MDTraj code that builds the backbone (N, CA, C; nanometers):
import mdtraj as md
import numpy as np

residues = "VAL GLU VAL LEU LEU GLU SER ILE ARG LEU LYS TYR ARG GLU TYR GLY ILE ASP ARG GLU PRO PHE VAL ILE ILE LYS ALA ASP ALA GLY SER TYR GLY MET GLY VAL MET THR ALA ARG SER VAL ASP ASP VAL ARG ASP LEU ASN ARG LYS GLU ARG LYS ARG MET ALA ALA SER LYS ASP SER GLN ALA VAL ARG GLN VAL ILE MET GLN GLU GLY VAL TYR THR PHE GLU THR VAL GLY ASP PRO PRO ALA VAL ALA GLU PRO VAL VAL TYR MET ILE ASP GLN HIS VAL VAL GLY GLY PHE TYR ARG VAL HIS THR GLY ARG GLY ALA ASP GLU ASN LEU ASN ALA PRO GLY MET HIS PHE GLU PRO LEU ALA PHE VAL GLU PRO CYS ASN THR PRO ASP CYS GLY GLN ALA PRO ASP ALA ALA PRO ASN ARG PHE TYR ALA TYR GLY VAL VAL ALA ARG LEU ALA LEU LEU ALA ALA ALA ARG GLU MET ALA ALA HIS GLY".split()
xyz = np.array([
    [0.2538, -0.9011, -1.5760],
    [0.3045, -0.7698, -1.5383],
    [0.2522, -0.6838, -1.6522],
    [0.2758, -0.6985, -1.7685],
    [0.2241, -0.6368, -1.8776],
    [0.0840, -0.6095, -1.8859],
    [-0.0019, -0.7092, -1.8742],
    [-0.1569, -0.7009, -1.8917],
    [-0.1964, -0.6101, -1.7600],
    [-0.1414, -0.6281, -1.6467],
    [-0.1828, -0.5462, -1.5479],
    [-0.1461, -0.4111, -1.5659],
    [-0.0140, -0.3656, -1.6049],
    [0.0210, -0.2394, -1.6208],
    [-0.0697, -0.1854, -1.7391],
    [-0.1011, -0.2413, -1.8414],
    [-0.1901, -0.1828, -1.9394],
    [-0.3249, -0.1640, -1.8895],
    [-0.3756, -0.2370, -1.8146],
    [-0.5099, -0.2247, -1.7583],
    [-0.5007, -0.0957, -1.6586],
    [-0.4058, -0.0846, -1.5965],
    [-0.3689, 0.0412, -1.5022],
    [-0.3631, 0.1783, -1.5876],
    [-0.2962, 0.1513, -1.6969],
    [-0.2667, 0.2742, -1.7908],
    [-0.4009, 0.3146, -1.8436],
    [-0.4822, 0.2178, -1.8834],
    [-0.6082, 0.2583, -1.9283],
    [-0.6957, 0.3249, -1.8261],
    [-0.6998, 0.2881, -1.6859],
    [-0.7758, 0.3520, -1.5938],
    [-0.7170, 0.4971, -1.5632],
    [-0.5780, 0.5010, -1.5726],
    [-0.5061, 0.6451, -1.5500],
    [-0.5610, 0.7275, -1.6642],
    [-0.5641, 0.6868, -1.7873],
    [-0.6117, 0.7855, -1.8838],
    [-0.7650, 0.8222, -1.8589],
    [-0.8346, 0.7039, -1.8239],
    [-0.9857, 0.7395, -1.8035],
    [-1.0042, 0.8481, -1.6991],
    [-0.9067, 0.8327, -1.5903],
    [-0.9295, 0.9395, -1.4663],
    [-0.8419, 1.0545, -1.4707],
    [-0.7730, 1.0772, -1.5914],
    [-0.6570, 1.1814, -1.6046],
    [-0.5685, 1.1845, -1.5094],
    [-0.5102, 1.0637, -1.4740],
    [-0.3831, 1.0564, -1.3803],
    [-0.2553, 1.0664, -1.4539],
    [-0.1847, 1.1805, -1.4218],
    [-0.0594, 1.2065, -1.4955],
    [0.0507, 1.1428, -1.4163],
    [0.0543, 1.0158, -1.4184],
    [0.1648, 0.9201, -1.3365],
    [0.1931, 0.8141, -1.4169],
    [0.3250, 0.7528, -1.3914],
    [0.3514, 0.6356, -1.4387],
    [0.2992, 0.5173, -1.3695],
    [0.2280, 0.4461, -1.4198],
    [0.1790, 0.3136, -1.3275],
    [0.2833, 0.2228, -1.3049],
    [0.2769, 0.1353, -1.1870],
    [0.3756, 0.0467, -1.1622],
    [0.2995, -0.0600, -1.0796],
    [0.3516, -0.1777, -1.0726],
    [0.2970, -0.2792, -0.9811],
    [0.3982, -0.3352, -0.8925],
    [0.3375, -0.3751, -0.7785],
    [0.4224, -0.4423, -0.6760],
    [0.4227, -0.5951, -0.7017],
    [0.5286, -0.6543, -0.6799],
    [0.5167, -0.8138, -0.6800],
    [0.5846, -0.8642, -0.5426],
    [0.5177, -0.9538, -0.4872],
    [0.5565, -0.9937, -0.3663],
    [0.5031, -1.1382, -0.3495],
    [0.5782, -1.1935, -0.2328],
    [0.5446, -1.3333, -0.1940],
    [0.4196, -1.3492, -0.1539],
    [0.3527, -1.4357, -0.1968],
    [0.2031, -1.4841, -0.1740],
    [0.2090, -1.5306, -0.0167],
    [0.2915, -1.5645, 0.0422],
    [0.3085, -1.6376, 0.1660],
    [0.3194, -1.5179, 0.2700],
    [0.3334, -1.4135, 0.2479],
    [0.3688, -1.2758, 0.3399],
    [0.5305, -1.2524, 0.3262],
    [0.5608, -1.1407, 0.3553],
    [0.7065, -1.0891, 0.3143],
    [0.7773, -1.0346, 0.4090],
    [0.7055, -0.9691, 0.5150],
    [0.7760, -0.8745, 0.6232],
    [0.8652, -0.7677, 0.5416],
    [0.8304, -0.7378, 0.4166],
    [0.9066, -0.6506, 0.3438],
    [1.0232, -0.7134, 0.2627],
    [1.0274, -0.8525, 0.2676],
    [1.1377, -0.9237, 0.1770],
    [1.0641, -0.9722, 0.0682],
    [1.1409, -1.0004, -0.0391],
    [1.0737, -1.0481, -0.1480],
    [0.9713, -0.9711, -0.2268],
    [1.0054, -0.8330, -0.2060],
    [0.9001, -0.7546, -0.2850],
    [0.9767, -0.6595, -0.3725],
    [0.9228, -0.6374, -0.4961],
    [0.9703, -0.5549, -0.5933],
    [0.8672, -0.4699, -0.6643],
    [0.9219, -0.3769, -0.7221],
    [0.8389, -0.2739, -0.8038],
    [0.8765, -0.3035, -0.9470],
    [0.7605, -0.2979, -1.0351],
    [0.7949, -0.3132, -1.1813],
    [0.7145, -0.2216, -1.2523],
    [0.7883, -0.1368, -1.3425],
    [0.7184, -0.0446, -1.4335],
    [0.6892, -0.0843, -1.5712],
    [0.7711, -0.2021, -1.6050],
    [0.7566, -0.2652, -1.7297],
    [0.7685, -0.4238, -1.7065],
    [0.7451, -0.5001, -1.8000],
    [0.7839, -0.6147, -1.8048],
    [0.9301, -0.6540, -1.8042],
    [0.9999, -0.5773, -1.8736],
    [1.1461, -0.5773, -1.8645],
    [1.2171, -0.5710, -1.7222],
    [1.1434, -0.4925, -1.6414],
    [1.1853, -0.5098, -1.5020],
    [1.1828, -0.6467, -1.4346],
    [1.1142, -0.7158, -1.4697],
    [1.0928, -0.8687, -1.4260],
    [1.1880, -0.9533, -1.5135],
    [1.1766, -0.9416, -1.6364],
    [1.2612, -1.0291, -1.7267],
    [1.3934, -1.0057, -1.7025],
    [1.4492, -0.8744, -1.6733],
    [1.5841, -0.8530, -1.6677],
    [1.6655, -0.8574, -1.5453],
    [1.5872, -0.9288, -1.4414],
    [1.6464, -0.9246, -1.3019],
    [1.7882, -0.9952, -1.3022],
    [1.8842, -0.9199, -1.2289],
    [2.0143, -0.9688, -1.2298],
    [2.0069, -1.0941, -1.1362],
    [2.1279, -1.1528, -1.0986],
    [2.1334, -1.2712, -1.0011],
    [2.1167, -1.2136, -0.8719],
    [2.1625, -1.1083, -0.8255],
    [2.1412, -1.0700, -0.6999],
    [1.9833, -1.0352, -0.6612],
    [1.9125, -0.9756, -0.7751],
    [1.7763, -0.9380, -0.7626],
    [1.6875, -1.0588, -0.7553],
    [1.7346, -1.1599, -0.8221],
    [1.6480, -1.2896, -0.8371],
    [1.6751, -1.3577, -0.7033],
    [1.7928, -1.3612, -0.6356],
    [1.8084, -1.4299, -0.5237],
    [1.7190, -1.3554, -0.4057],
    [1.7165, -1.2315, -0.3989],
    [1.6403, -1.1358, -0.3186],
    [1.4996, -1.1897, -0.3251],
    [1.4606, -1.2032, -0.4559],
    [1.2993, -1.2229, -0.4703],
    [1.2790, -1.3894, -0.4422],
    [1.3752, -1.4644, -0.4318],
    [1.3425, -1.6092, -0.4108],
    [1.3127, -1.6424, -0.2768],
    [1.3296, -1.5659, -0.1670],
    [1.3250, -1.5849, -0.0385],
    [1.2354, -1.4998, 0.0344],
    [1.1494, -1.5359, 0.1267],
    [1.0570, -1.4339, 0.1853],
    [1.0811, -1.4571, 0.3567],
    [0.9954, -1.4243, 0.4340],
    [1.0004, -1.4295, 0.5752],
    [1.0506, -1.5715, 0.6265],
    [1.1344, -1.5832, 0.7298],
    [1.1811, -1.6902, 0.7774],
    [1.2517, -1.7911, 0.6796],
    [1.3169, -1.7231, 0.5682],
    [1.3982, -1.7773, 0.4657],
    [1.3137, -1.8662, 0.3817],
    [1.1784, -1.8685, 0.3813],
    [1.0945, -1.9639, 0.2974],
    [1.1156, -1.9308, 0.1552],
    [1.1262, -2.0434, 0.0788],
    [1.1270, -2.0327, -0.0607],
    [0.9903, -1.9591, -0.1260],
    [1.0195, -1.8646, -0.2148],
    [0.8986, -1.8096, -0.2506],
    [0.8304, -1.9140, -0.3999],
    [0.7241, -1.9538, -0.3582],
    [0.6695, -2.0516, -0.4616],
    [0.5626, -1.9857, -0.5460],
    [0.4735, -1.8673, -0.4755],
    [0.3843, -1.7917, -0.5503],
    [0.4263, -1.6506, -0.5329],
    [0.3779, -1.5599, -0.6198],
    [0.3858, -1.4252, -0.5989],
    [0.2521, -1.3743, -0.6338],
    [0.2121, -1.2568, -0.5640],
    [0.1054, -1.1734, -0.6173],
    [0.1306, -1.0434, -0.6702],
    [0.0492, -0.9906, -0.7712],
    [0.0869, -0.8553, -0.8144],
    [-0.0306, -0.7775, -0.7911],
    [-0.0110, -0.6499, -0.7666],
    [-0.1018, -0.5630, -0.7365],
    [-0.0681, -0.4287, -0.7692],
    [-0.1661, -0.3383, -0.8069],
    [-0.1426, -0.2160, -0.8565],
    [-0.0621, -0.1278, -0.7469],
    [0.0366, -0.0689, -0.7948],
    [0.1158, 0.0219, -0.7072],
    [0.0342, 0.1309, -0.6810],
    [0.0272, 0.1834, -0.5562],
    [-0.0518, 0.3072, -0.5112],
    [0.0492, 0.4060, -0.4617],
    [0.0529, 0.5245, -0.5321],
    [0.1419, 0.6421, -0.4935],
    [0.1069, 0.6782, -0.3567],
    [0.1973, 0.6998, -0.2596],
    [0.1711, 0.7459, -0.1269],
    [0.2065, 0.9063, -0.1195],
    [0.1124, 0.9720, -0.1041],
    [0.1197, 1.1130, -0.0861],
    [0.1200, 1.1708, 0.0565],
    [0.0769, 1.0987, 0.1517],
    [0.1049, 1.1410, 0.2808],
    [0.2426, 1.1604, 0.3395],
    [0.2487, 1.2576, 0.4141],
    [0.3855, 1.2857, 0.4725],
    [0.3749, 1.3231, 0.6212],
    [0.4713, 1.2761, 0.7063],
    [0.4643, 1.3195, 0.8446],
    [0.6166, 1.3713, 0.8836],
    [0.6230, 1.4547, 0.9841],
    [0.7379, 1.4903, 1.0354],
    [0.8160, 1.6121, 0.9730],
    [0.9288, 1.6564, 1.0304],
    [0.9938, 1.7705, 0.9623],
    [1.1514, 1.7348, 0.9879],
    [1.2162, 1.7124, 0.8659],
    [1.1518, 1.7309, 0.7146],
    [1.0468, 1.6210, 0.7051],
    [0.9616, 1.6525, 0.5953],
    [0.8509, 1.5476, 0.5604],
    [0.9068, 1.4193, 0.5177],
    [0.8566, 1.3213, 0.5712],
    [0.8903, 1.1838, 0.5188],
    [0.7711, 1.1138, 0.4662],
    [0.7781, 1.0172, 0.3657],
    [0.6709, 0.9488, 0.3018],
    [0.6023, 0.8692, 0.4102],
    [0.4711, 0.8584, 0.4250],
    [0.3924, 0.7930, 0.5327],
    [0.2854, 0.7215, 0.4660],
    [0.2410, 0.5970, 0.5111],
    [0.1132, 0.5386, 0.4509],
    [0.0384, 0.4938, 0.5953],
    [-0.0874, 0.5314, 0.5856],
    [-0.1775, 0.4991, 0.6970],
    [-0.2047, 0.3492, 0.6915],
    [-0.2119, 0.2880, 0.8161],
    [-0.2455, 0.1679, 0.8452],
    [-0.3523, 0.1663, 0.9420],
    [-0.4618, 0.1048, 0.9250],
    [-0.5876, 0.1243, 1.0020],
    [-0.6279, -0.0190, 1.0653],
    [-0.6297, -0.0161, 1.2005],
    [-0.7147, -0.1323, 1.2743],
    [-0.8595, -0.1468, 1.2591],
    [-0.8987, -0.2520, 1.2464],
    [-1.0416, -0.2602, 1.2624],
    [-1.0843, -0.3797, 1.3450],
    [-1.1874, -0.3840, 1.4146],
    [-1.2629, -0.4746, 1.4826],
    [-1.3935, -0.4846, 1.4183],
    [-1.4379, -0.6033, 1.3619],
    [-1.5591, -0.6093, 1.3106],
    [-1.5375, -0.5084, 1.1881],
    [-1.6581, -0.4226, 1.1809],
    [-1.6481, -0.3071, 1.0845],
    [-1.6308, -0.1746, 1.1439],
    [-1.5615, -0.1816, 1.2525],
    [-1.5380, -0.0489, 1.3363],
    [-1.3831, -0.0318, 1.3303],
    [-1.3543, 0.1000, 1.2882],
    [-1.2118, 0.1385, 1.2885],
    [-1.1862, 0.1798, 1.4457],
    [-1.0625, 0.0976, 1.4856],
    [-1.0254, 0.1334, 1.6240],
    [-0.8990, 0.1865, 1.6447],
    [-0.8280, 0.2284, 1.5524],
    [-0.6789, 0.2713, 1.5539],
    [-0.6076, 0.2717, 1.4306],
    [-0.4826, 0.3003, 1.4394],
    [-0.3842, 0.2713, 1.3411],
    [-0.2651, 0.3505, 1.3680],
    [-0.1816, 0.3492, 1.2564],
    [-0.0525, 0.4051, 1.2629],
    [-0.0177, 0.4486, 1.1315],
    [0.1065, 0.5340, 1.1075],
    [0.1792, 0.5648, 0.9873],
    [0.2885, 0.4875, 0.9775],
    [0.3004, 0.4164, 0.8810],
    [0.4322, 0.3499, 0.8372],
    [0.5168, 0.4560, 0.7683],
    [0.6312, 0.5041, 0.8276],
    [0.7062, 0.6047, 0.7745],
    [0.8361, 0.5527, 0.7221],
    [0.9028, 0.6160, 0.6093],
    [1.0305, 0.5958, 0.5660],
    [1.0923, 0.7084, 0.5066],
    [1.2112, 0.7680, 0.5738],
    [1.2781, 0.8813, 0.5256],
    [1.3576, 0.8623, 0.4118],
    [1.3717, 0.7410, 0.3753],
    [1.4702, 0.7221, 0.2503],
    [1.3939, 0.6675, 0.1433],
    [1.2624, 0.6618, 0.1342],
    [1.1928, 0.6025, 0.0174],
    [1.0916, 0.7200, -0.0333],
    [1.0629, 0.6968, -0.1642],
    [0.9835, 0.7943, -0.2305],
    [0.8343, 0.7434, -0.2366],
    [0.7486, 0.8058, -0.2922],
    [0.5869, 0.8052, -0.3049],
    [0.5689, 0.6682, -0.3688],
    [0.6534, 0.6331, -0.4766],
    [0.6244, 0.4980, -0.5279],
    [0.7093, 0.3653, -0.4957],
    [0.7647, 0.3787, -0.3673],
    [0.8399, 0.2734, -0.3394],
    [0.7761, 0.2071, -0.2006],
    [0.8232, 0.0874, -0.1720],
    [0.7646, -0.0063, -0.0661],
    [0.8256, 0.0718, 0.0618],
    [0.7329, 0.1021, 0.1525],
    [0.7843, 0.1608, 0.2716],
    [0.8166, 0.0582, 0.3824],
    [0.7820, -0.0863, 0.3630],
    [0.8021, -0.1736, 0.4551],
    [0.9520, -0.2492, 0.4199],
    [1.0423, -0.1515, 0.4660],
    [1.1917, -0.1919, 0.4537],
    [1.2712, -0.1434, 0.5674],
    [1.3866, -0.1978, 0.5682],
    [1.4773, -0.1448, 0.6689],
    [1.4948, 0.0131, 0.6810],
    [1.4840, 0.0577, 0.7852],
    [1.4749, 0.2111, 0.7995],
    [1.3452, 0.2668, 0.8217],
    [1.2519, 0.1935, 0.8162],
    [1.1073, 0.2423, 0.8348],
    [1.1011, 0.2567, 0.9764],
    [0.9809, 0.3397, 1.0260],
    [0.9523, 0.3392, 1.1671],
    [0.8043, 0.3855, 1.1703],
    [0.7239, 0.3667, 1.2897],
    [0.6011, 0.4001, 1.2915],
    [0.5587, 0.5243, 1.3739],
    [0.4492, 0.5964, 1.3231],
    [0.4160, 0.7079, 1.4059],
    [0.2726, 0.6735, 1.4557],
    [0.2112, 0.6906, 1.5599],
    [0.0733, 0.6738, 1.5832],
    [-0.0148, 0.7668, 1.5141],
    [-0.1378, 0.7033, 1.4790],
    [-0.2310, 0.7802, 1.4269],
    [-0.3308, 0.8165, 1.5244],
    [-0.3249, 0.9516, 1.5715],
    [-0.3923, 0.9876, 1.6920],
    [-0.5566, 1.0124, 1.6648],
    [-0.6286, 0.9136, 1.6910],
    [-0.7802, 0.9397, 1.6710],
    [-0.8200, 1.0030, 1.7911],
    [-0.8157, 1.1334, 1.7974],
    [-0.8486, 1.2010, 1.9135],
    [-0.9927, 1.2054, 1.9549],
    [-1.0720, 1.2039, 1.8378],
    [-1.2322, 1.2069, 1.8354],
    [-1.2628, 1.0971, 1.7557],
    [-1.3964, 1.0379, 1.7819],
    [-1.4377, 0.9349, 1.6944],
    [-1.4524, 0.9898, 1.5430],
    [-1.4216, 0.9179, 1.4555],
    [-1.4240, 0.9648, 1.3021],
    [-1.5275, 0.9000, 1.2261],
    [-1.6517, 0.8782, 1.2982],
    [-1.7676, 0.7963, 1.2283],
    [-1.8167, 0.8780, 1.1071],
    [-1.8127, 1.0140, 1.1190],
    [-1.8666, 1.1013, 1.0187],
    [-1.7698, 1.2035, 0.9911],
    [-1.7761, 1.2697, 0.8783],
    [-1.6751, 1.3763, 0.8392],
    [-1.7192, 1.4950, 0.9075],
    [-1.6142, 1.5923, 0.9547],
    [-1.6618, 1.7143, 1.0206],
    [-1.6526, 1.8181, 0.9021],
    [-1.7788, 1.8664, 0.8680],
    [-1.8124, 1.9434, 0.7620],
    [-1.7489, 2.0835, 0.7932],
    [-1.7429, 2.1273, 0.9231],
    [-1.6861, 2.2480, 0.9561],
    [-1.5317, 2.2724, 0.9368],
    [-1.4671, 2.1613, 0.8966],
    [-1.3260, 2.1782, 0.8719],
    [-1.2872, 2.1421, 0.7489],
    [-1.1500, 2.1788, 0.7086],
    [-1.1040, 2.1513, 0.5744],
    [-1.1069, 1.9932, 0.5525],
    [-1.1192, 1.9627, 0.4173],
    [-1.1022, 1.8086, 0.3699],
    [-0.9813, 1.7491, 0.4389],
    [-0.8750, 1.8040, 0.4517],
    [-0.7503, 1.7479, 0.4857],
    [-0.7212, 1.7747, 0.6388],
    [-0.8056, 1.8294, 0.7209],
    [-0.8092, 1.8321, 0.8603],
    [-0.8079, 1.6734, 0.9375],
    [-0.7448, 1.6602, 1.0285],
    [-0.7214, 1.5141, 1.0922],
    [-0.8431, 1.4518, 1.1034],
    [-0.9604, 1.4859, 1.1478],
    [-1.0732, 1.4248, 1.1711],
    [-1.1229, 1.3613, 1.0206],
    [-1.1300, 1.4546, 0.9172],
    [-1.1658, 1.4161, 0.7972],
    [-1.0788, 1.3221, 0.7248],
    [-0.9530, 1.3312, 0.7563],
    [-0.8455, 1.2286, 0.6955],
    [-0.8543, 1.0978, 0.7452],
    [-0.8868, 1.1070, 0.8798],
    [-0.9201, 0.9611, 0.9603],
    [-1.0410, 0.9085, 0.9189],
    [-1.1434, 1.0091, 0.9014],
    [-1.2737, 0.9500, 0.8615],
    [-1.2459, 0.8843, 0.7093],
    [-1.1686, 0.9444, 0.6212],
    [-1.1581, 0.8831, 0.4817],
    [-1.0885, 0.7535, 0.4821],
    [-0.9766, 0.7525, 0.5822],
    [-0.9030, 0.6249, 0.5947],
    [-1.0032, 0.5168, 0.6556],
    [-1.1013, 0.5578, 0.7262],
    [-1.1915, 0.4411, 0.7700],
    [-1.2776, 0.4017, 0.6714],
    [-1.3268, 0.4939, 0.5734],
    [-1.4097, 0.4462, 0.4559],
    [-1.3208, 0.3718, 0.3677],
    [-1.2171, 0.3993, 0.3425],
    [-1.1270, 0.3029, 0.2629],
    [-1.1080, 0.1575, 0.3306],
    [-1.0883, 0.1524, 0.4681],
    [-1.0644, 0.0459, 0.5307],
    [-1.1898, -0.0535, 0.5111],
    [-1.2936, 0.0207, 0.5469],
    [-1.4193, -0.0513, 0.5291],
    [-1.4400, -0.1165, 0.4073],
    [-1.4229, -0.0411, 0.2966],
    [-1.4421, -0.0765, 0.1517],
    [-1.3411, -0.2081, 0.1323],
    [-1.2186, -0.1963, 0.1761],
    [-1.1331, -0.2838, 0.1631],
    [-1.1747, -0.4257, 0.2189],
    [-1.2318, -0.4077, 0.3585],
    [-1.2709, -0.5174, 0.4263],
    [-1.3984, -0.5955, 0.3508],
    [-1.4933, -0.4956, 0.2866],
    [-1.6007, -0.5463, 0.2004],
    [-1.5455, -0.6168, 0.0855],
    [-1.4574, -0.5747, 0.0157],
    [-1.3986, -0.6405, -0.1053],
    [-1.3442, -0.7568, -0.0697],
    [-1.2491, -0.7657, 0.0316],
    [-1.1961, -0.8832, 0.0770],
    [-1.2958, -0.9934, 0.1126],
    [-1.3977, -0.9543, 0.1802],
    [-1.5175, -1.0539, 0.2201],
    [-1.5777, -1.0984, 0.1112],
    [-1.6030, -1.0216, -0.0218],
    [-1.6779, -1.0602, -0.1411],
    [-1.5760, -1.1470, -0.2087],
    [-1.4320, -1.1126, -0.2050],
    [-1.3619, -1.2174, -0.2746],
    [-1.3459, -1.3556, -0.2115],
    [-1.3515, -1.3551, -0.0791],
    [-1.3405, -1.4746, 0.0050],
    [-1.4621, -1.5593, -0.0405],
    [-1.5825, -1.4868, -0.0416],
    [-1.7120, -1.5540, -0.0592],
    [-1.7026, -1.6243, -0.2112],
    [-1.6645, -1.5493, -0.3042],
    [-1.6508, -1.5786, -0.4452],
    [-1.5459, -1.7100, -0.4601],
    [-1.4492, -1.7169, -0.3924],
    [-1.3435, -1.8006, -0.4087],
    [-1.3515, -1.9148, -0.3065],
    [-1.4429, -1.9161, -0.2123],
    [-1.4662, -2.0151, -0.1190],
    [-1.3565, -2.0322, -0.0187],
])
top = md.Topology()
chain = top.add_chain()
for i, resn in enumerate(residues, 1):
    res = top.add_residue(resn, chain, resSeq=i)
    for name in ("N", "CA", "C"):
        top.add_atom(name, md.element.get_by_symbol(name[0]), res)
traj = md.Trajectory(xyz[None], top)
């Protein structure tokens, strides 16, 4: 946790990001939102109380957690609804093509919290038009351009996952 947070801090300084970095720790075998925690320092992990340890010890289907993964926490700045609720886009792909998606929404969580928790709901991402290219005639945050950006990020994530799989067999 300490090494990853320091690495993120360096990148935040390099890019002028004025936010506190955090990491997400979750069960490597899948979580369904269980066995997930946020850490902003090594003390957050070291000082887990008994209840928190028990919560982190089991994941989906009450399986014991044997391994965890740590990843950089990413702030969620998307909101949907009235009043606005924090939302994260989830994009579906077939091969390299974006085919749809939804927003995971949680009215009781903040921009730096796991939204995959009790109380969440889903809102459809309405891809009214194909979003293969940006619409230069509209604002950057117009729906077609946001959906285009989501698609770019999804394709980059797919490429990164493929490279990682190839490198690690």
